[in-house]
N, C-alpha and C positions, 0 to 999 in steps of 0.2 A: 199426340207428342214425341218428339226424341230427343232423348238425354246422353249425352256423354258423361260419364261420370268418374274424374279423374282423384284416383288414391294418392297421397302426399307424404312426403317425407315431414318432419317440424324441423331439418339441418336448413339454417340460413344459405349453405353453398350446393344444396342438393342439387342436382343433375336430372333434368325429366328424362324420361326414357325416349330413346329417338321414333320411337310411334308415337308419343305423344306430341313432341315437339313438333314433328312433320304435318300434324292433323290442326295445330293452334290459327295457323295464320288464314285459315279456308272459313273460317268461323268468325261470327260479330258476339253473339250474346255468351257470355260469361259469367258465373255464379258460386257461393262461397261466402264465407267466413270473412271476416275484417282482417282477421293474422293470416286468412288463404291467402287474401288480396295481397299484401304487404309480400309476403312469398314469392308467389307467381306473373306478378304484374308486367316484371322486367322481358317476361317469356309472349307477353300479347299483343298483336295486331295493335297499331298503331289508332285505328279509331273502334276501338271495340269498345262494346255495352256493357256493366257492369250491376248486375244485382244482388245486394248483401241479402242473406239470410240471418235473418233474426227471429224472433218467436213465432209472428205468428205464420203458420202454414197456409192455412187459406186464404190468407193477403198474397202472400208468396206466389203459390201457385196460378194467382188469378194475375200476377205480374208474367208468369210464366208463359201462359197463354196468348197473349198479347201478343207474343213473337213464333213469327214467320221461322223453320227453321228449326236447327237442332239447338238446346241450350245444353253448355258446356260448363258441370259444376265440379269444385275443386273442393276435397274432402280431405280427413286426416284419414292416413292409414287404409284399412279395406273398408270401402262404402259398404258392403256388405255385412261388415263385422256391426252390429248394434250402430249400422249407419246410414248415409241419407239416402243408400238404393234402396233400405227398405220403406224409408217416407217417402219417395218417388211412388212406392208399390202401395204405399196407403192410399194416398191422397189424387195420384194420376194412374189407376189400376191397369187404364188402357195402352199407357207409354210403354214406348219400345226403349230401350237401355243398353248400353255398351260400356261396358265395366274395366278401367283399368286401375287395378286394385295394389299396392302396397301395404306393407306389412302391417299387424295393426298393431295397437299401443301392449297388450299383452304379450305378443310374440316378439315383440325388441325387449321387454322386460328380462324374457323368458334367455333371448338369448345375450342379453348384458351379464345372466349369473350363469349360464350355462344347465339350464333346466332342459330337460326331453319333456315336452309338453303333449304326447300321444295322446294321455291321458288324462289332460287337465281340464277341470269342467269350466266353463267360463260363464260369468253373470254378472247383470248390470244393475246398479243401484241410480244411475245418471239419471234424476227427474223420473224414478222411480220407487216402486213400494220395496219394502225389504225382502220378500216374499222370495227370489230368486236364492238372495244369498241366505236365507234361513233355511230354504230347504235342501240347499246344496251343506251346509252345516249340520242338518238334522240325520241326513245321511252320511256323514264322517266319511266325504270326497276327500280324499288323498290329498288332492293340490286343488285349488279357487283363484280363478283370475278376476278381479274384481272391478269392474267400471265406478268410478267416482263420480262425484259431483262436488260444488261448493258447501253442498249442505252435508251430505254426507259423505267428510272424509276421512281420510287412514284415523285420524284420531279418533272421531265418533264412531267408526266402524268398532276400531280395538276396545271402546269403552263399550259398547252394546254387546260384544262377545264376551266380556269377563262378565258383566252383569248377568247373562245366561251360562255361564258356567263353560263356555266353550275356551278352556284355555290349554287345549290338546293343539291348537295352530302356533306357529310363530308368522309373521308378517313381513314381506319385503316390498316396501314401497322404491316404485322407480317415479324419477321427477323431472319433469321438462327432456323425454327423451328422445332425445337427437337434437337436442337446441343447446343455448349458451349455456345453461343452467343443467345441462344431463348430469341425475347422481340416481344411484341406487341403494338404498341401505336396507338392512337386515335387522328387525325390531324384536323385543318379545312385547307380547301385549300391552304390560306394563309399561314399556317403557313407548310403545305405537301411542298411547292416551295422552303423551306429555309434546308430541312431533308437530310441527307446526310444514304442514309442506306446499311445497311449490303448489300455484291452482292447475295446473297442467299435471298431472299424478294417476298412478294406477296402483293395484295391488295385488300381490300375490299372497295366496293365505297357503303355509305348507302345516302337514298333519305332522306334530311330533308322536303321537301315540295316539293308540285308538281307545275311545274310551268306551267303559262297561256300560253298555245300556239291556238292561234283560227288557224280556217280555213280561212284562204286570208288575208294575209297582207298590210294593208291600203300604201298606194302609197306613202304618205307623211314621212314616217319612212325608205324610203329606199334612201341612200348618191346616188345623181344622177350628172350629169353633169352640172358643172355652168354654161355652156352657153348655155344650152338647159333641162332645168329641168323637160320638161314634156315628156320626149323622154325615155318613160318606157312603155312596155305593162300594160296597167290599170288592175286594181285588176278583175274586172269583166271578160272581154275578159284573162286576164292570167287562172284564173280558169276553164273558158268553154275552153281553149284550153288543158288543162291539162287532162279534160273530155274528149275532143275527143281523145286523145292520148291513152287512155285506159291501165296505165300505170301500174294497181293492179297486172299485170299479167306478166310485163314485165321487164328484164336483166337491159338493158342499155341505156341511152336517151343520146342524142346529141343535144345540144342547141345549133345553129348555128346564132352568131350575139348576141352575150351576155347582151352589151351594161352593165346596172347596177346589171345584174344575178338574176335579178326578178325571170325570169319562172325558173331557174335552181334551186334557193332558195327556193321558193315555192312546187317546186318538193322533193326535200330532205328534206322538212320538212313531206310532207304529203306520202312521199313512203319511207322511209328509208333504204328499200333493193335495192335502187335503183344506178346504179354506174352512174356517172352524169356526162358528159364530153362535153366542155365551149369553144366554139369558139369565137373571137374577134377580129377584125381587130387594132383597137383602140387602142391606148397602153395607153392612159389615163383611159383607162375603167380597165386595171387590179387591179389598187389599190382601186377602186368603190368596184369589187367583191371582195377583199378579206377586205375591212371593211362592206361590207354588209353581206358578211359570220359571221363575227365574231357577229355585232349586231342581226344578226337572227339564231344564235346558229345552224349552218350548215355547221361543218366541212365536208371535204372528198368531193368537188367537185371538176376535176379537170380540170382549166382554162387554154386555149392555145392558145397565141397570133400569130397573121400576119395571112396574105391571107390564107384562107381555102383553096383555089384552090394550091397551093404550099407547103402546109403540107402532110407530109408524113403521111398518115392518118391509115396505118398498126401498128402504134406506141401504139395505142391507141384500147381500147376494141370495137369492133364492136357493130353498135346498134340495136335493133329492134322498136326502135322509137326515132324520130328526130322532133320539134321542130322549122321551119326557122324563125327565126326573122329576118333574111336581106337579100339580096343575093346580092347586089350591079351591079344590072340588068341583073345578067346571070344567072337566073333562071332554063332556060334550061341547062344549063351545068351545073349546080348545083343538078337537079333534075333525070338526066342520072346517074350521079357522085355517085351519094345516092344509086341508083338504082342495083350497082354492089354492093354493101356491106349489103344491106338491106336482110335477110332471108323472107322466105315466111309469109305472118301475120304482117311483120315488116308494123309499119304504120308513115307516115308523116303529120304535119300539119302547114299550112300557116296563117296567119293573114295577109290578104290582104285590103290595101285600095283603089287603083287604080284596076279599071274594068279592064286595059289590065293583070294587076298581075291574075285575076280571072282566064279570058278566058284562058292565058296560063298555068298556073297550071293544067285546067281542061281538057286545050288538051294534053300536055304531059303526065297527068297521064291514059289517055284514050288509048295513043298510046305504053305506056309502059304496057298495059293492068290491072290494079290498079282498084280497088273498090273504087268510091268515094263515101263519107260521104254526109248526105245533109247538105249545106251548115248553115252555123250559122249568121246571120247580131245582132251586138251590138252597139249601140252607148252609150257611157260614156259621161253624162253632154254636155258641147257645142262642142265636139272634134268628127271628121270623122266618119260617120259608117265604123264599122272593120267587115270584112266577114272572119269567120273562115272556113276555106279549110281542106278537111280531106281526105286522102286515103288510101288503105292498099295494098298488095303487095299479088296477088292469091299467 
């Protein structure tokens, strides 16, 4: 298949470039959203065939395949910027494309506010998870362009940022850019949560100051179990354990027995690219994790409550790094279960207090043909010494 993908403006009186106007009469099959059709139908040849782009992409591309010759697709802005050109590459990877781009909506919002955007970081929550935005906020990008949708609106984005203490940004909202209701407004986040935006909108977040995120969070800054305030992986042990996991080049960390969430939160702060799945059996720890994530500005950690051994682990991304904070006396069973999930090069780290745990971990790791790291022993204040054990799958 051959596609000609034309990015257009939202302006009712937008004039198509000469090159585009000259190619339209020689084509028969056109496609785009209903809004695009209203904007361009006056330019199409009399006996054209139009295919509406709706939600079902496999059905849409089956419709495309029934036509000989190129399909001309109209899209908003730049089709290569989170746009329909990427959809074509996904659903028809063998296709050829000719692109005629226009400015994307984030560029238009920058133009309207005289914002130089050479260093702007673009993310999308349009039909997507929060991951891209969360990662940009965790790295404190100076300026972030956000493509929104009807669920993740500017108000919802502002509310989430306030919940996780990302108060060091102001928000510029662009609405119906180039259209009849074109408007841009700058808000503090506390104002943005009350704003109902036009359904066609995008956002730019501008950092107003840099938050002080230290490497290593003091233990007393975590909410903890009321009856067991010392039940937390202490900060020096936490940081050493993360070092043993070698997380910079890894993708998915599992934290088994998260309790307060301290290890997951420290990892999320230091390695924003990581997907983190944290498991815990004690129901009261669910609230602790939520409160600590908000206190320490670390959205995006997936908490899984219940018995690890009874959990359908295939519902979650497979790990290439695992921290074992608790094993309920079933260490061998746990290690053998993890062995079926870890890829070659995957790492496991255990903090051991009892000699039995050290001996058992070493023996099982050797039996599974893992490469063992040199153990590290740490004693914090008057607490029992902790031995940090690491093993990597061959």
